[in-house]
C-alpha positions in Angstrom: -7.1 28.4 -7.7 -9.1 28.9 -10.9 -10.4 32.3 -9.7 -6.8 33.5 -8.9 -5.5 31.9 -12.1 -2.9 30.0 -10.2 -1.0 27.3 -12.0 -1.9 24.6 -9.4 -2.5 20.9 -10.1 -5.0 19.2 -7.8 -4.2 15.5 -7.6 -5.8 13.2 -4.9 -4.5 10.1 -3.2 -7.5 8.1 -1.9 -7.6 7.8 1.9 -10.1 5.3 3.2 -9.5 1.9 4.8 -13.2 1.1 4.2 -12.3 0.3 0.5 -15.5 2.2 -0.6 -14.2 4.3 -3.5 -15.8 3.6 -6.9 -13.8 1.9 -9.7 -10.8 1.1 -7.4 -9.7 -2.5 -6.7 -8.6 -1.5 -3.2 -7.6 1.6 -1.3 -4.6 2.3 0.9 -5.0 0.8 4.4 -7.6 -1.8 3.5 -5.2 -4.8 3.6 -3.8 -3.7 6.9 -7.3 -3.2 8.4 -8.4 -6.7 7.4 -5.2 -8.2 8.8 -5.6 -6.3 12.2 -9.3 -7.0 12.3 -8.5 -10.8 12.2 -6.6 -10.4 15.5 -9.7 -8.9 17.1 -11.9 -11.8 15.7 -9.4 -14.3 17.0 -9.5 -12.8 20.5 -13.3 -12.8 20.4 -13.2 -16.5 19.2 -10.9 -17.5 22.1 -13.0 -15.5 24.6 -16.2 -17.1 23.3 -14.8 -20.7 23.2 -13.2 -20.4 26.7 -16.5 -19.5 28.3 -19.6 -21.5 29.0 -22.1 -20.5 26.3 -19.8 -17.7 25.2 -20.7 -15.1 22.5 -17.9 -12.9 21.0 -19.0 -9.7 19.3 -16.5 -7.7 17.1 -17.5 -4.3 15.7 -15.4 -3.2 12.7 -15.3 -0.1 10.5 -17.6 0.4 7.5 -20.0 3.3 7.7 -21.8 2.4 4.4 -19.7 -0.5 3.1 -19.0 -3.8 4.7 -15.8 -4.7 3.0 -13.6 -5.0 6.1 -16.2 -7.1 8.0 -16.8 -9.4 5.0 -13.1 -9.9 4.2 -12.0 -10.3 7.8 -14.7 -12.8 8.5 -13.8 -14.8 5.4 -10.0 -14.6 6.2 -10.4 -15.7 9.8 -12.8 -18.6 9.2 -13.9 -18.2 12.9 -17.0 -16.1 12.4 -20.5 -17.5 12.6 -22.5 -14.4 11.8 -21.3 -11.4 9.6 -23.6 -8.4 9.4 -23.0 -5.5 6.9 -24.8 -2.3 6.0 -25.7 -3.6 2.5 -27.7 -6.6 3.7 -30.8 -6.0 5.9 -31.5 -8.3 8.9 -33.9 -8.8 11.7 -32.7 -9.2 15.3 -36.0 -10.8 16.7 -38.4 -13.2 15.2 -38.2 -16.8 13.9 -35.5 -15.9 11.3 -33.7 -13.3 13.4 -30.1 -13.0 14.5 -30.9 -13.8 18.1 -32.7 -17.0 17.2 -29.7 -18.2 15.2 -27.4 -17.3 18.1 -29.6 -19.5 20.4 -29.2 -22.3 17.8 -25.4 -21.9 17.7 -25.1 -22.1 21.5 -27.2 -25.2 21.5 -25.3 -26.9 18.8 -21.7 -25.5 19.1 -21.7 -24.1 22.6 -20.3 -20.7 21.5 -20.6 -18.2 18.7 -18.7 -15.3 17.1 -20.5 -12.3 15.5 -18.8 -9.7 13.4 -20.7 -6.5 12.6 -19.8 -3.4 10.5 -20.5 -0.1 12.3 -23.0 1.0 9.7 -25.1 -2.2 9.9 -28.5 -2.2 11.6 -28.8 1.6 12.0 -32.6 1.2 11.6 -32.6 -0.3 15.1 -31.1 2.9 16.6 -32.4 6.4 17.2 -31.4 8.8 14.4 -29.6 12.0 15.3 -28.8 14.9 13.1 -25.4 15.3 14.7 -22.4 15.5 12.4 -18.7 14.9 13.0 -15.8 17.2 12.1 -15.7 15.8 8.5 -19.5 16.5 8.0 -20.5 12.8 8.3 -23.7 11.9 10.2 -22.8 10.5 13.6 -23.9 6.9 13.7 -25.5 5.1 16.6 -23.3 2.4 18.3 -24.7 -0.8 16.9 -22.1 -2.8 18.7 -23.3 -1.8 22.2 -26.9 -2.1 21.1 -26.6 -5.6 19.8 -24.6 -6.6 22.9 -27.5 -5.4 25.2 -30.1 -7.0 23.0 -28.3 -10.4 23.2 -27.9 -10.2 27.0 -31.6 -9.2 27.3 -32.8 -12.0 25.0 -30.9 -14.8 26.8 -31.9 -13.4 30.3 -35.6 -13.5 29.3 -35.1 -17.1 28.0 -33.6 -18.0 31.4 -30.6 -19.5 29.6 -27.2 -18.0 30.4 -24.9 -16.5 27.8 -21.5 -15.0 28.4 -21.3 -12.0 26.0 -17.9 -10.4 25.3 -17.7 -7.2 23.1 -14.6 -6.0 21.3 -14.4 -2.7 19.5 -10.9 -2.6 17.9 -11.5 0.6 15.8 -8.5 2.7 17.1 -6.2 -0.4 17.3 -6.9 -0.9 13.6 -6.7 2.7 12.5 -3.5 3.4 14.4 -1.4 0.3 13.5 1.5 0.4 11.2 0.8 -0.3 7.5 1.7 -3.8 6.3 4.1 -4.5 3.4 1.3 -4.7 0.8 -0.2 -1.3 1.8 3.3 0.3 2.2 4.1 -0.6 -1.4 0.6 0.5 -2.6 0.9 3.9 -0.9 4.4 4.5 -2.2 3.4 3.8 -5.8 0.2 5.9 -5.5 2.3 8.8 -4.1 4.8 8.5 -7.0 2.0 8.4 -9.6 0.3 11.4 -8.1 3.5 13.4 -8.6 3.9 12.1 -12.1 0.3 13.1 -12.9 0.8 16.6 -11.6 4.0 17.1 -13.6 2.3 15.8 -16.7 -0.3 18.6 -16.3 -3.3 16.7 -15.0 -5.6 18.3 -12.4 -8.9 17.3 -10.7 -7.8 13.7 -10.8 -7.0 11.0 -8.2 -4.6 8.1 -8.5 -5.9 4.5 -7.9 -5.6 0.9 -8.8 -8.2 -0.3 -11.2 -8.3 -3.9 -12.7 -4.7 -4.4 -11.4 -3.5 -1.2 -13.2 -2.4 2.1 -11.7 -4.6 4.7 -13.3 -5.8 8.3 -13.1 -9.5 8.9 -12.5 -11.6 12.1 -12.4 -12.3 13.0 -8.8 -16.1 13.9 -9.5 -16.6 10.4 -10.9 -15.2 8.4 -8.0 -16.9 10.5 -5.2 -20.4 10.5 -6.8 -21.5 7.7 -4.3 -19.7 5.1 -2.1 -18.8 1.7 -3.5 -20.6 -1.0 -1.6 -20.6 -4.8 -1.3 -22.8 -6.4 -3.9 -25.1 -8.9 -2.0 -25.1 -11.1 -5.2 -21.4 -11.1 -5.6 -19.2 -14.2 -5.3 -17.2 -12.7 -2.5 -20.3 -12.2 -0.3 -21.6 -15.7 -1.1 -18.1 -17.0 -0.1 -18.5 -15.2 3.2 -21.9 -16.7 3.7 -20.6 -20.2 3.0 -17.8 -19.7 5.4 -20.1 -18.5 8.3 -23.0 -20.8 7.5 -25.5 -18.1 8.4 -29.0 -18.0 7.0 -30.9 -15.0 5.7 -32.0 -13.0 8.7 -35.2 -11.7 7.1 
């Protein structure tokens, strides 16, 4: 547009349900994703508690940020282990996830594990493949952790009924809830107002409860991530009762 000297305003409306854009309180679709993710967690909880020594695994979206997994775990109150990309963990060993699952089955009789898709990528083989958007194709941590759990309990000689739920497309394709519907409408209106006011190279967003205009280069410099020292993550840890898996 600059090269052709066209009078065109470039105004973005953030599109990510992962809630991983810098400086923004929340992005469109996040509320709906958390709400829908709770249903998958509830299904995993029912499956796990209905079976003898049942383990329910739910894999949620979050390539580099575990906001959906954290908030859905906290909202449901039914998750025993929440694993996100920002917090490293071991599967095996005395402080590993598998050892804690064994403890949960012995004490509670069942367990629910929620994992973000970007978590535990160090356990999987890296590929250089990229998707249509240019993002590196991640290994499937959900399937990997399901297989590792089955193998672990088989080697122990103790049965475990493992159920795996991947609700990715159920969450992506569902209708936006009221909160997200309002947010998207207001963001769209503000984008038009910004363009008519002569702004360009900006994106609309909600920051500290205010609708604002932000420079696009600033907000895309790197993804926003869960702070492992934040109150919200500590609330999640208190809700699940999980230890450090290191």
